[in-house]
Residue, then its C-alpha position, 0 to 999 in steps of 0.5 A: d689779736g682781738v676778742p673771740a668771734e661770736g659764739q666762742i668763749a674767752y678764757i683768761t685762765v692760763g697758769g704761771n706768772d701774774y699777767t693782764v689782758t687789756i681791752a684798749e679798743d671798743a669790743v664786743l664780748n661773746k657768750r662767755l668770759v671766764v677770768g681766773g681759777g689758777a694759782n696766778v692772778a689773771t686780770l682783765a683790764i678794760s680801758a675802752t667800751a666792752a659790751m656783752t649781750n646774752g652771755y655769762i661772765n665768771v670771775n673765779d679765784g685769782g681773777m680780776i676784771s678792772v674797769n679803768e678810767h675811760g673804760s666801761l663794761l655793759y652787760e645786757g642779758k635777754g636769755d641765751g642757750v649757753r649756760t648750763d642748768t645750774e648757771l641758768t639763774e646766774v649771769i654774773a658770777i663773781k666767786g673768789g675773784e674781783l670786779l674793780v671799778d676804778g674810774g670807769t662805768v659798769d652797767f648791768r641791765d635787763m639781766s634775765g638772771r642773777i648777779v652772785v658774789s661769793d667765795g670761790e672753789n679754792g677759798g677766795k673771797g668774791k669781791i666788788t670794789v668801787r674806788n671811783g666811777s660808777i656801777y649800776h644794776n637795772p634788772d628786768t624783773g624781780a628774779d634778776y636780783f643782785r645777791i652777796e652770799t657767804g664769802g662775798f664782799v662789796d667795798m666802796s671807798g668812792g664812786t656810785f653804786l645805784f640799784d634802779g629797780y623794777n615796778p615792785s607791784i609785779v614781783n615781790d622778790v627784791g633786787f638786792r640781797l645780802n645773804g651772809g656776805e657784807m657791804c662796806i661803804t667808806g665814802g661813796v654813794f649807795g642809791v636804791v630806786k623803786f624797790a619792793d618793801n622786803f629789802h633784805t640785808n644781813r649787814i651794811n656798814l656805813f663809815i661816815n664822818l659828819i663832824s665837818d658837816l656840822f661845824 
């Protein structure tokens, strides 16, 4: 009948057949959102504005958050007392699941923690897919970096992926890291703004057709 009340946790983890939970009207997400983790595919489809402040989002094996046309996901973190000691540095954990941006907008700002994309407990590959639309990462400090670990993958076939960083003279800790994961760009826009000089990457694959631009 709606999103949970303040201080409650939303679990989209019920087993059984594949299913989708849809946010079709503007909503405020509270404290913690957990998607996936079972044998089925559990999807949270966002086609309106969904906002979360000071919470924690976990997309596990078999889980998907899909931000569709006219949809937006805004996360603005300032610190909270919900996360456990092991989660204190991770406010967005995509471990075995997928964040799909398909015509909508995802905006991660003032994180007070890290975004981590990696494999899940059941061996699934964590993934961010940008087909159309845009995803932004605007950290508050150098510790709020975006990290793609082993088993993690970012796949762009369109849209925009923009990292708008902090003042590099404050903290010498980059806002984006590829640490055993990979990033594939086949036709989108990947932008980096105001980053420190130690921009760490393991591998970025660029597939760009320049022939039509030259002749």
